[in-house]
N, C-alpha and C positions, 0 to 999 in steps of 0.2 A: 727512361728511354734506354734501350739496349741495342747493341750491334755486334754481329760476328761476320767475319770476312767470308766464311763458307758455311753453307747449311749444315755440313757434317762436322764442323769444328767443335771441339769439346769446350774450349774456353771462349768466353765473350770478350771482345776487344773493348766494348763499353758495357758495363754491368750495372743496370738499374740506376743510372745517374739521373737525379732530379734536381734541377737548379733553375733559378731565374736571374737574369742580368738586366739591370735597369738602363734606360737611355742616359747617356752621359757618364756612365761608369767606366773606369779603367780596371779591368780584371786581368790578373796574371794567373796562368795555369802552369804549375810546376809538377815535376815528377821525373823519375829516371826513364831511360829509353824503354819503350814498350809499355808504358803505363797507361796509354790511351789518350794522351794530350792532343796529338794531331788528328787522330781519328775523331775525337769529339768536335774539333774545329771543322772538320770536313762535313759533319752532319749539319752544322749550322748554316752553311751556304748551299747545301744540297748536293755536294759532290758525292756524298754517301747518304742513303736513305736508311733510317733506323730499322732494325729487324723487328723490334717491338717498341711500342710507345709512340709518342709524337714529338715533333720539333715545331715550335711556333716562333716565327720571326716577324716582328712588326704587326702582330695580329693575324698573320697568315699561317695556317697550318701547312707544313711542307707536304706537297703532293706532286704528282707528275704535272698537274695543271698549274700549280703555283710556283714551281721551282725557278722559272725564269724571272718572275717578279721578285722572288726572294734574293736571287743572285744579283739583281740590280741594287738591292739594299745593302749587300755585303761585299766589301772589297778585301782581297787577300794579298798580302805581301809575303813572299816565300823566302826561304833561307838563301838561295842563290839567285840574285837578280838577273844573271845572264840567261836563266831559263825563261824569263818573262819578256825579254826584248825581242821585238819583231821589226821595228823600224830602223831605217838606216841612219837617222839622226834623232837627237833627243826629242825635238818637237814632233817628228813623225811617229815616234814610239808612243808618246803621250796621247796623240790623236787617234791611235789605232782603235782603242776601245770605243771611242765616241763614233767613229765611222761605222763600227759594227752594229751599233744600235740606232743608226740613222739620224744623228744629231745634225741639224742644218749647218752649213759651212760657217756662216757668220757667228753663230753661237759656239761652234766648235773652236774657232780661232780664239774667241774670248775665254773659253774654259781652259784651253791649253795654256794660253798666256798666263792666266791667273794661277793655275796649278803649279806651273814652273816657277813663278815668282814666289809662291808660298814656300817652296822647298829651297829657295835661294839658288836656283840653277839657271837664271835668265841669260847669263853670259855664255852658256854652253848649248844654246838652241841648235846650232848647226853641227855640233860635235857628234862623232860616232859613239854610241853608248859603250862599245867595247874598249874604247880608249880612256874611259874615266876610271877614277879610283873606286875602291870597294864602297866607301861611304857615299860617293857621288852617284854611283850606279843605284844604290838602294834608295837614294832620294828621288831619282828619276822614276824608279818603280813605284814609289809612294805617290809621286805626281800623277802617274797614270791612273792610280786608284782614286785619288782626290778629284780628278777631272770628271769622273763618273758620278760624283756627288752621292756617295753611299751614306747610309745611316750608321754603318758599322765597319770598322777596319779590324781585320785579324792579322796580327803579326806572327807568322809561323816560323819561329826561330830566325826572325828577320835580321837580327844583329849578331848572330853567332859567328859569322865569317869575318867580322870587322875588328879592327884594332880598337883600343879603348877610346881614342879620339873620334874615330868614325862612328862608333857605337853611341857615344854621347851626342854627336851632331844629329844622328838619325832620330834618337829618342826625343831630343829637344824639338826637332821639327814636328814630330807626331804630336807632342804635347801642345804645341802652338796651334796646330790644325784642329786638334780635338777641342780646345777651349773656344776657338772661333766659331765652330759649327756645332758644338755640344754633341760630338760624336761618341758612340760607344767604342771602346778599344778593348780587344781581347788579345793579350800577349801570351803566346806559348813560348816559354823560355827556359834555358838552363842558367841564365845569368841572374844570380840572386839579387844583384843591385838593381837590375831592371825590374824584377818582381817587387822589390822594396818600394818602388815609386808608384805602385798600383794602389787603388783605393781598397781592393779586396784581392785575396789570394786563394786559389783553389788548389788543393794538393791531390794528385791522382796516384793510385797504386793498383796495378793489375786490373785496370779498367774501372776501378771504383773511385768515387769521390770520397776520400777519407777525412779530409779536413777542409774547412773554409773559414775565413775570418780576415781581419785587418792584418797588415804586415806585423804590427805589434803582437797580435794574438798568435799568429802562425810561428813567428820566430821565437816566441817564448817556449816552444816545444824543444828547441835546442838539440840536445843529444838524440832525441827521437828522430829528428830530421836527418841528422848525420848517419844514424843507423840505416836509414832508407837510401843512403847514397846521395843525399842532397847536401848542398853547401849552406853556409850561414854568412850573413854580412860580417865584415871585419869587426865592427864593434861588439857583436855577439861572441865572436871567437875570442876577442880580447877579454871580455867579461868571464868567459869560461876558464881562460888561462889564469886570470887573477883569482877567481874563486878557488882554483886548485891550489893556490898559494895562501889560502885562508884569509883572503881579503874580502870583506863584505862589499858586494856590488848591487846596484839597483836591480830590482826584479823586472821593472818595465823595460820595453825595447828602447834602445837608444840609437839615434842616427850618429854619423861620424861627428857632427857638430855637437850633439848632445853628449857624446862620450868625451870630447875635448873639454866641454864645460864641467862635466863631472870630475874628470881627472884634475883639472885646474883647481876646483874647489877642494878636492881631497888633499892635494899637495900643499895648498895654501894654509891648511890646518896644521901642517907639520912644522 
């Protein structure tokens, strides 16, 4: 599948990307600005139609006729939650999408209540979204998506404006919801620790998919990722620094817990 923003554009924003994502997967898409991450996400829910090739979601090929069915299957949470708020209170905002698709009132109330409970925001039902913290706003945005019962949730830099605590809270919420409903999650992110929690990572550069694999496989590229302007998790940075001091380090990817265990074993031998 390929996409360019203007028929006369010389460069493709998405250049012959071919991939499959399975139900229940958490896939992270990483790459520097302009690599095509967000453009790729927008083709998945029909905000953009491919210039060449096809997009298939839940067995439906993206067309003008199928786009609304596909959008019901895909929920997007954007970088700035303020851009998604339309209701005067938290519960009004979560109900908005349901009203648009004509959900009966009794079912709507049940869905809104359940979605807000899942993101742990029940005590804020009557609060104005604008008065919430960044992490709380993003949880409300997620509730609005969850209430629609999508099969897929796309996080488009959804944690980039949050502090570390808010980021951790939002990701924990999404993980819980994903496991409960076996949702597919596609995370477009610059946060390498967020990417590390995915089951698979896709690396984009200049519109092309240049790497894909488990976090262990992707982070093993180390210096190559740094040369692309990407970051590495702290344990991999520490391994690189130790290697530069002629210390033998494990070849496999280590989490922070794994790095602590390895260092403890190393030091206990001395």
